Structure formats: C-alpha cells, structure tokens
C-alpha positions as CSV (number, residue, x, y, z in Angstrom):
1,X,0.0,0.0,0.0
2,X,1.7,3.2,-1.2
3,X,-1.0,5.6,-0.1
4,X,-2.2,6.0,3.4
5,X,-6.0,5.5,4.0
6,X,-6.5,9.0,5.3
7,X,-4.9,10.4,2.1
8,X,-7.3,8.2,0.0
9,X,-10.2,10.0,1.7
10,X,-8.9,13.4,0.6
11,X,-11.6,13.8,-2.1
12,X,-14.4,13.3,0.4
13,X,-13.0,15.0,3.5
14,X,-10.0,17.1,2.3
15,X,-9.9,20.8,3.0
16,X,-9.9,21.8,-0.7
17,X,-12.9,19.7,-1.8
18,X,-15.0,20.2,1.4
19,X,-14.2,23.9,1.9
20,X,-14.5,25.1,-1.7
21,X,-17.8,23.2,-2.2
22,X,-19.3,24.6,1.0
23,X,-18.1,28.1,0.5
24,X,-19.4,28.1,-3.1
25,X,-22.9,27.1,-2.0
26,X,-23.2,28.9,1.4
27,X,-21.0,32.0,1.3
28,X,-19.4,33.0,-2.0
29,X,-18.0,36.2,-0.5
30,X,-15.9,34.2,1.9
31,X,-14.6,32.0,-1.0
32,X,-13.6,35.2,-2.7
33,X,-11.9,36.4,0.4
34,X,-10.1,33.0,0.8
35,X,-8.8,32.7,-2.7
36,X,-8.6,36.5,-3.3
37,X,-10.6,36.4,-6.6
38,X,-14.1,35.6,-7.8
39,X,-15.0,31.9,-8.3
40,X,-15.5,32.5,-12.0
41,X,-12.0,34.0,-12.4
42,X,-10.6,31.1,-10.4
43,X,-12.2,28.6,-12.8
44,X,-10.9,30.5,-15.8
45,X,-7.4,30.7,-14.4
46,X,-7.5,27.0,-13.5
47,X,-8.5,26.1,-17.1
48,X,-5.6,28.2,-18.4
49,X,-2.9,26.6,-16.3
50,X,-4.3,23.1,-16.4
51,X,-2.2,21.9,-19.3
52,X,1.0,23.1,-17.6
53,X,0.5,21.8,-14.1
54,X,-1.9,18.8,-14.4
55,X,-0.4,15.6,-13.2
56,X,-1.5,12.1,-14.1
57,X,-3.0,9.6,-11.7
58,X,-0.9,6.5,-11.3
59,X,-1.5,3.0,-10.1
60,X,0.0,4.0,-6.8
61,X,-2.0,7.2,-6.0
62,X,-4.3,9.9,-7.4
63,X,-2.7,13.2,-8.4
64,X,-3.5,16.4,-6.7
65,X,-6.1,18.3,-8.8
66,X,-5.3,21.5,-10.7
67,X,-7.8,23.4,-8.6
68,X,-6.3,22.2,-5.4
69,X,-2.8,23.1,-6.6
70,X,-4.0,26.5,-7.6
71,X,-5.9,27.2,-4.4
72,X,-2.9,26.3,-2.3
73,X,-0.6,28.5,-4.4
74,X,-3.0,31.5,-4.3
75,X,-3.4,31.1,-0.5
76,X,0.4,30.9,-0.1
77,X,1.0,34.0,-2.2
78,X,-1.7,35.9,-0.4
79,X,-0.6,35.0,3.2
80,X,2.9,33.7,3.0
81,X,1.8,30.7,5.1
82,X,2.9,27.4,3.6
83,X,1.1,25.2,6.1
84,X,-1.8,23.0,4.9
85,X,-3.7,23.8,8.1
86,X,-4.5,27.2,6.7
87,X,-7.0,25.5,4.4
C-alpha cells in the first residue's frame, strides 16, 4: 500500500474539496476572500494553467487536482503561510 488510508479519503474530506464546495454554496463572498478572486476567475485561471500543471494519476496514487494546486498556491501567495492547516 503506497498511499495512506487518510490520504485516500482526501476527495471526500479534504480541505480543498469540502471547503471550496461549502463556500461556493453557502458563502461565495468568503470564498472570494479565501482565494482573493471571484470563483469564475478562479475557474478560468484553473483552465488556463491546467495543461501546464496537471499531473496524471498512477496505479500508486491519485494526483492532486489542478484546482487544489492553484488554491494552495494562491493562498500561499496571499498569506505567505505554507502550512496546509490554513486551508
């Protein structure tokens, strides 16, 4: 087993997937505050950079999504904090 069980549950319970989904539905203004841009702009930027940063899933593990990579990068650039706990 190459991937820990808690990492396998990332898509269900991970900060990016859970937080972005909840903020999009419940409080779009806080999503804008969190990523420092409108959700539509985030999606457009994500589609622009996808060919350059997208990784392939392997038999060993699933790749981190383009959206998650972008959100972490934007959060780091906005705050300077590189800890995953900020998500």
